[in-house]
C-alpha positions, 0 to 999 in steps of 0.5 A, a space after each residue: 778808289 775808296 774801298 768801302 764795306 756794303 752796310 749789313 744788318 744782321 735783324 734785316 737779314 734774319 727776318 729775311 730769312 725767316 720769311 724765306 724760310 717760314 712760307 716754303 715749310 708751312 705749304 710744301 711740308 718738307 722735314 729740312 724746311 721745317 727743321 730749318 724754320 724751327 732752328 731760326 725760332 731757337 734762335 731768335 728767342 733764345 738770342 732774346 732772352 739772353 739780350 734782356 737778362 744781359 741787361 736787366 742785371 747792369 748799372 752804369 755810371 757816368 764819371 764826367 771831368 771837370 770841363 771841356 774846351 769847343 772842338 777839343 774831345 771830351 772823354 767821357 768815363 762809364 762805370 758798367 757793373 754786372 749785380 748777376 752772379 753766373 751770366 756776364 754780359 757781352 757786346 755792351 755799347 753806352 750811347 748818349 741820347 741829350 739834345 746838344 749831342 749829335 751821332 756825327 761829334 760822338 762816339 759811344 763807349 765799347 765794352 766786349 764783356 763784364 763778368 758776374 759781379 765785375 766792374 769794368 770802366 770804358 769811355 766816350 769821346 764828345 766833340 762840344 760845338 758850343 761854349 756852356 753847359 753841356 747837358 747830359 741826361 738820357 744814356 742809353 745802353 745796347 747790346 746784341 749779343 750773341 748774334 746781334 739779330 735781335 739787339 735790346 735797348 734800355 734808357 737811364 735818365 743820369 742829369 748831369 751836366 759839364 762845363 765847356 770854355 771857349 775856343 781857344 785858338 794859338 795866337 801870333 807869338 809876338 801879339 801878347 808880347 807887344 801888348 806887355 811891352 808896350 809901356 813899363 806899366 806891364 812891368 813892376 818890382 816885388 818887394 823880395 829880395 833876388 836877383 833883380 835890377 831895383 835896390 831891396 837892401 843891404 846885406 853881409 857879403 857872401 861867397 859868390 858876390 862880385 865887386 858889383 853887389 858890393 856898396 863901397 861907400 856904406 863899406 868903407 863908413 863900416 869898416 866892412 864889405 856890406 852887399 848890395 839886396 836886389 828886388 826879385 823882378 815879378 812876371 809881366 802883368 796884363 790885364 784884357 778886358 771884354 767889352 759886351 756893354 753892346 747888345 747883340 742887335 746893335 752890333 754893326 754888322 751889315 746884312 751881306 756880311 758873312 759872319 752874324 752878330 752872335 757869332 762876332 760875340 763868341 768870336 770875341 770871346 775866343 779871342 779874350 780866352 787865346 790871350 789868356 792863355 797865351 799870357 798864362 802859358 808864358 808865366 805872365 800875370 793875368 787879369 780879366 775884366 766883363 763889361 756889359 754883363 754883370 760879372 766879377 773881375 780877375 785880380 791879376 795873378 798867375 798860375 792854371 788855377 787862377 787861368 782855369 777861373 777866366 776860362 769858367 768865367 767865359 764859359 758861364 756868360 750868357 748873352 741873352 741878358 741885358 747889357 749893363 754900360 760899362 763899369 770902373 776899371 781898378 786904378 794905377 794898376 800897373 799892366 798891360 791893358 787890351 780891350 776886345 770888341 765884337 763889331 768895332 772899336 769903342 774908345 771909352 778909356 782915356 789909357 793911351 796906351 791900352 790896345 783896342 781889338 775886335 773879333 773881326 781880327 781873330 783869323 789875323 791873329 792867329 798862327 800861319 802854322 795851325 792853318 798849314 797844319 790844319 791844311 796839310 791834315 784835310 789833304 791827307 784824309 
């Protein structure tokens, strides 16, 4: 049996006590009741004046992170400055009242004390539920100091937004490796010396070279030992193509299907982001092409910044735009290729080695360990 405290509201209790003591003190003329009524009135007026003075000298600045992700906590910072010279501020709560931010998926920032001419930092936590631009506009400052019986609020309009990346799931370990390893097109050599297998050139023998590194025929002609310089192997390469060329209302979705057409498109975007995340985590060179919506394709590169740019492209996709036909992909690109469709596979490419996935396969490609950990957390809660 869970133990829960009863909800107690200080303003309601204060009003009830005032209505109980007030009529009795005025009608009976009892001195103790009159003194108690005077104390209640002084407390109320003092609290009202104190809360007004506290909120009057506060300045709040919102500090947003670079980006967020669907379903993951988004930490928003606040800088609360006290401009008064003599009166500190206590029990300050900063709450966002903008559309798209619900109290169920947010935790306001709370600051215990802000001294005169002092700046204090606080943090609020929000959980975005959809990708795209998360708008922050109306910011509410609240305080109930000293007794919480007359809380006071002040609203501030500060328009800002933060980009929310699509949801990323943990895929099975063999998904991306199978796509890249489907042929030799996923790997290539780089025109730089290294420790690979491809031939790069020759050089004089150095300490540490083995017998297999020596070019015996060239050494015999030059009467000196010459070693073979190997080419540096590059990372595997993967091209992700997101097929959004079919409008939402023309997707093949039955009426009794639990997942609507727009949700299938969001799942396809999430699947593309998850594959790119897995490829980036393995050190692969990845690229992104979106078909049907006007976006610039991303070349095959590696690194965290390049991965962030591809996620930003997926986050900014507007599914209400008019869809465009398929555009040509880079020819003779030596890379593994996977095409992600929302509803069903449409083979519009001539490459036989291309992989085709649909948004309905998202749950099948999910790592089973994440589901087990999620169920165990729910059971513990």
